[in-house]
Structure formats: C-alpha cells, structure tokens
C-alpha positions in Angstrom: 29.7 0.3 -23.0 32.4 0.2 -25.6 36.1 0.5 -25.0 36.2 4.0 -26.3 33.8 5.2 -23.6 35.6 3.4 -20.9 38.9 4.9 -21.9 37.5 8.4 -21.9 37.3 8.9 -25.6 34.0 9.9 -27.1 31.9 7.1 -28.5 31.6 7.1 -32.3 28.2 7.4 -33.9 27.0 4.9 -36.5 27.5 7.4 -39.3 31.1 8.0 -38.3 31.8 4.3 -38.1 30.2 3.8 -41.5 32.3 6.5 -43.0 35.5 5.0 -41.6 34.5 1.5 -42.8 33.6 2.8 -46.3 37.3 3.3 -46.9 38.1 -0.4 -46.1 38.2 -3.1 -48.8 35.2 -5.5 -48.8 37.3 -8.4 -47.3 38.3 -6.3 -44.3 34.8 -5.0 -43.9 33.4 -8.6 -43.7 35.9 -9.5 -41.0 35.2 -6.4 -39.0 31.4 -7.0 -39.2 31.8 -10.6 -38.0 33.9 -9.3 -35.1 31.5 -6.5 -34.3 28.3 -8.6 -34.1 29.2 -10.3 -30.8 30.2 -6.9 -29.3 26.9 -5.4 -30.4 25.0 -8.4 -29.0 26.7 -8.0 -25.7 26.0 -4.3 -25.6 22.4 -4.9 -26.4 22.1 -7.5 -23.6 23.7 -5.1 -21.2 21.3 -2.3 -22.1 18.3 -4.6 -21.8 19.5 -5.8 -18.4 20.0 -2.2 -17.2 16.5 -1.4 -18.4 15.1 -4.5 -16.6 16.9 -3.5 -13.4 15.7 0.1 -13.6 12.1 -1.1 -14.1 12.4 -3.5 -11.2 13.8 -0.8 -9.0 10.9 1.5 -9.9 8.4 -1.3 -9.2 10.1 -1.9 -5.8 9.9 1.8 -4.9 6.2 1.9 -5.8 5.5 -1.2 -3.8 7.4 0.2 -0.8 5.4 3.5 -1.0 2.1 1.6 -1.2 2.9 -0.5 1.9 4.2 2.5 3.8 1.0 4.4 2.9 -1.1 1.5 4.1 0.9 1.3 7.3 0.5 5.0 8.0 -3.2 5.0 7.1 -3.8 2.0 9.4 -2.0 3.7 12.2 -3.8 7.0 11.8 -7.2 5.2 11.5 -6.6 3.1 14.6 -5.3 6.1 16.6 -8.3 8.1 15.5 -10.7 5.4 16.4 -9.2 5.0 19.8 -9.1 8.7 20.4 -12.7 8.9 19.4 -13.5 6.1 21.8 -12.0 8.0 24.6 -13.9 11.2 23.7 -17.3 9.5 23.4 -16.5 7.4 26.5 -16.0 10.6 28.5 -19.3 11.9 27.1 -21.2 9.0 28.8 -21.7 6.9 25.6 -20.0 3.7 26.6 -21.6 1.6 23.8 -20.2 3.9 21.1 -16.9 3.9 22.8 -16.9 0.1 22.9 -17.7 0.0 19.2 -14.9 2.3 18.3 -12.3 0.5 20.4 -13.5 -3.0 19.8 -12.7 -5.6 17.2 -13.3 -3.1 14.4 -10.0 -1.4 15.2 -8.2 -4.7 14.8 -10.0 -5.6 11.6 -9.3 -2.2 10.0 -5.7 -2.2 11.2 -5.2 -5.7 9.7 -6.9 -4.6 6.5 -4.6 -1.6 6.0 -1.3 -3.0 7.4 -1.5 -6.6 6.3 -3.5 -6.0 3.1 -5.6 -9.0 3.6 -9.1 -9.6 5.0 -9.8 -12.6 7.3 -13.4 -13.5 6.7 -13.7 -15.1 10.2 -12.4 -12.0 11.9 -14.7 -9.8 9.8 -17.7 -12.0 10.8 -16.8 -11.8 14.4 -16.4 -8.0 14.2 -19.8 -7.8 12.6 -21.4 -10.0 15.3 -19.9 -7.9 18.0 -21.2 -4.7 16.4 -24.6 -6.2 16.0 -24.7 -7.3 19.6 -23.6 -3.9 20.8 -26.1 -2.1 18.7 -28.9 -4.4 19.7 -28.2 -4.0 23.4 -27.9 -0.2 23.1 -31.0 0.2 21.0 -33.3 -1.6 23.4 -35.0 0.9 25.8 -34.3 0.4 29.5 -37.0 -1.5 31.4 -39.6 0.9 32.8 -39.6 1.2 36.6 -43.2 0.6 37.7 -42.6 2.2 41.1 -41.3 5.4 39.6 -44.3 5.6 37.2 -46.8 5.1 40.1 -45.0 7.6 42.4 -45.2 10.4 39.9 -48.9 9.9 39.2 -49.7 9.6 42.9 -48.1 12.8 43.8 -50.1 14.8 41.4 -53.4 13.7 43.0 -52.5 14.7 46.5 
C-alpha cells in the first residue's frame, strides 16, 4: 500500500498522477520516475505475495475439506459395516457377519482415512474373504443316518 492509503487519504489513480506530473519540468519528472520505480516494484511484490498467500490458504482449505470428508466417509462406512454385521449376525448368518466385520473394515477405513492402500493388507483381506466364501458355499456333509431313517419310516 502507498503512504496515502495508510494515512487515510484516498489513493490517487494513474490518470491523476499523470496530470499532476504533466505540470512538472522534464528534469523533475525524471527524478520522480526514478524514485517511483522502487516503490512500484515493492508494491507489486507485496501484491504478488498477498496473491500467493491467498492461493495457498485456499489450497489448504480444500485439502482440509478433502481429508475431513475422507475421515467422515471412513467412519460412516466402518460404522455401517459393523452395524450390518450385527444385524446379519442376529439373523443367523455368521459368515456374512464375519465378512462385514473382518479385515475389510480395516482395509476400507485405512483407504478412506489414510488415503493409501497397502497391497499386503489388501491381499490378506482378499484371502480372508475367499476362505470365508469357500467355507460358506460348501454344502454341509449329508448325514447318512438321517437319510436312512426318513426312508425307513415311510415303508413301515
């Protein structure tokens, strides 16, 4: 800012300054221009620094919103998965409850909160899911005694 603005006087426009300087002799004008150049350079540097700081503040605010959004999304997702695990566990579906409350919760929470994916943890989560699916998909072994008992009763 110039001294005029700091003292409370209105800052002159370029046209007003040019009109005032047009009344000066050329020797004085050259001296004033040489004195004015460093002031204009400092004002320009100050404006550029203010613009840089404003842009940095806006970037920091956007980054903060992004991380807070990830934190909230991770919490909601983890809480929803755990609540779903409780609901399906109460409905006699333990394998589905185990899948909803297992390593997938940790993997997704790490993905949303930390914003990075650990390939080892992802592999372990996939293996745990595959094992759970394989064991739940296999039919229970047939009970031969029960099968004979039902057919024997029908003949009597």
